[in-house]
C-alpha positions as CSV (number, residue, x, y, z in Angstrom):
1,X,-98.5,-83.6,45.3
2,X,-97.3,-80.0,45.8
3,X,-94.1,-80.8,44.3
4,X,-95.8,-82.1,41.2
5,X,-97.9,-78.9,40.9
6,X,-94.8,-76.7,41.3
7,X,-93.0,-78.6,38.7
8,X,-95.9,-78.2,36.3
9,X,-96.2,-74.6,37.1
10,X,-92.4,-74.1,36.4
11,X,-92.7,-75.9,33.0
12,X,-95.6,-73.7,32.1
13,X,-93.8,-70.5,33.1
14,X,-90.7,-71.8,31.1
15,X,-92.8,-72.3,28.1
16,X,-94.4,-69.0,28.3
17,X,-91.0,-67.1,28.9
18,X,-89.5,-68.9,25.9
19,X,-92.4,-68.1,23.6
20,X,-92.2,-64.4,24.7
21,X,-88.5,-64.3,24.2
22,X,-88.8,-65.5,20.6
23,X,-87.3,-68.8,21.3
24,X,-89.7,-70.7,19.2
25,X,-89.0,-73.9,17.5
26,X,-86.7,-72.4,14.9
27,X,-85.2,-69.6,17.0
28,X,-81.4,-69.1,16.7
29,X,-79.2,-67.9,19.3
30,X,-77.9,-64.4,18.6
31,X,-74.6,-64.4,16.6
32,X,-71.3,-63.8,18.3
33,X,-69.7,-60.3,18.3
34,X,-68.3,-59.9,14.7
35,X,-65.4,-57.9,15.8
36,X,-64.2,-60.9,17.8
37,X,-64.5,-63.6,15.1
38,X,-63.6,-64.7,11.6
39,X,-65.9,-66.6,9.6
40,X,-65.0,-69.2,7.3
41,X,-66.8,-71.6,4.8
42,X,-65.3,-74.8,3.5
43,X,-66.3,-77.3,0.7
44,X,-65.8,-80.9,1.9
45,X,-65.8,-84.0,0.1
46,X,-69.2,-85.0,1.5
47,X,-70.7,-81.5,2.3
48,X,-69.5,-78.3,3.8
49,X,-68.7,-76.5,6.9
50,X,-69.3,-73.0,8.6
51,X,-66.4,-72.2,10.9
52,X,-66.1,-69.3,13.5
53,X,-62.6,-68.7,14.8
54,X,-61.7,-66.2,17.6
55,X,-59.5,-63.4,16.3
56,X,-57.6,-63.1,19.7
57,X,-57.2,-65.6,22.4
58,X,-60.8,-66.6,22.9
59,X,-62.5,-65.6,26.0
60,X,-65.1,-68.0,27.4
61,X,-68.0,-65.7,26.7
62,X,-67.2,-65.4,22.9
63,X,-66.6,-69.2,22.7
64,X,-69.8,-69.9,24.3
65,X,-71.6,-67.4,22.0
66,X,-70.0,-69.1,19.1
67,X,-71.0,-72.5,20.2
68,X,-74.6,-71.5,21.1
69,X,-75.1,-69.8,17.8
70,X,-73.7,-72.6,15.6
71,X,-75.4,-75.3,17.6
72,X,-78.9,-73.4,17.4
73,X,-78.2,-72.8,13.5
74,X,-77.6,-76.6,13.1
75,X,-81.0,-77.4,15.0
76,X,-82.9,-74.8,12.8
77,X,-81.3,-76.3,9.7
78,X,-82.3,-79.8,10.7
79,X,-85.9,-78.5,11.0
80,X,-85.7,-77.2,7.6
81,X,-85.4,-73.5,8.5
82,X,-83.0,-72.0,6.2
83,X,-84.5,-68.5,6.7
84,X,-82.9,-65.4,5.3
85,X,-82.0,-64.3,8.9
86,X,-79.4,-67.2,8.9
87,X,-78.0,-66.5,5.5
88,X,-76.1,-63.3,4.5
89,X,-77.8,-60.9,1.9
90,X,-81.4,-60.5,1.0
91,X,-81.3,-62.7,-2.2
92,X,-80.6,-66.2,-0.6
93,X,-79.7,-68.8,-3.1
94,X,-82.6,-70.9,-4.6
95,X,-80.8,-74.0,-3.5
96,X,-82.0,-73.3,0.0
97,X,-85.4,-74.9,-1.1
98,X,-83.5,-78.0,-2.1
99,X,-81.8,-78.2,1.3
100,X,-85.1,-77.7,3.0
101,X,-86.6,-80.6,0.9
102,X,-83.6,-82.9,1.4
103,X,-82.8,-81.9,5.1
104,X,-83.3,-85.5,6.1
105,X,-80.5,-86.6,3.9
106,X,-78.0,-84.2,5.7
107,X,-76.4,-84.6,9.0
108,X,-75.7,-81.3,10.9
109,X,-72.6,-81.8,13.1
110,X,-71.1,-79.3,15.6
111,X,-67.6,-79.5,16.7
112,X,-65.2,-77.4,18.9
113,X,-61.6,-76.7,18.4
114,X,-59.1,-74.8,20.3
115,X,-59.7,-71.6,18.5
116,X,-63.4,-71.8,17.5
117,X,-66.3,-74.0,16.6
118,X,-67.8,-75.3,13.4
119,X,-71.0,-76.7,11.9
120,X,-70.5,-79.4,9.3
121,X,-73.2,-80.3,6.8
122,X,-72.6,-83.9,5.6
123,X,-74.4,-86.0,3.2
124,X,-74.0,-88.9,0.7
125,X,-76.9,-87.6,-1.4
126,X,-75.4,-86.0,-4.6
127,X,-78.3,-83.5,-4.9
128,X,-78.1,-82.5,-1.2
129,X,-74.3,-82.3,-1.6
130,X,-74.5,-80.0,-4.6
131,X,-77.0,-77.7,-2.6
132,X,-74.6,-77.5,0.3
133,X,-71.8,-76.6,-2.2
134,X,-74.0,-73.9,-3.6
135,X,-74.9,-72.6,-0.2
136,X,-71.4,-72.4,1.0
137,X,-70.1,-70.7,-2.3
138,X,-72.9,-68.2,-1.9
139,X,-71.8,-67.3,1.6
140,X,-68.0,-67.2,0.7
141,X,-68.9,-64.8,-2.2
142,X,-71.5,-62.7,-0.3
143,X,-69.4,-62.3,3.0
144,X,-66.1,-61.9,0.9
145,X,-64.3,-64.4,3.2
146,X,-61.7,-65.2,0.6
147,X,-62.2,-68.9,1.3
148,X,-61.9,-71.3,-1.7
149,X,-64.9,-71.9,-3.8
150,X,-63.6,-75.2,-5.1
151,X,-63.2,-78.5,-3.4
152,X,-59.5,-79.0,-2.4
């Protein structure tokens, strides 16, 4: 009985701490240190990808930060949260409304590599795919990454 009461108390305290720290249902982990990473955005045949690569041999802290950020970003996108805080610039593309509406048609998939981490947005829905392409092109242009804006 005492163990059950302690477990419930811990769950309540965890929930309160989470709410107070801003880790609500659409909270995203803090982005990694920009001085340690390169951002890349790719158009894929069936969607697009956001990729963060370590500039130097990656330390475990930066790798964990990249992974935590992109994993939480994918979860927020799955819930339809394409808020401006996740998107560069103040004039987010109108296509985000389409992505929000069609989010159940998109699979958000995280993957690690030796040098970084990526978040892929994949779909077979033509309208969702075009919305992903528009979002990726917007990020390439706004962040001036130099990545290709056409499907290769």
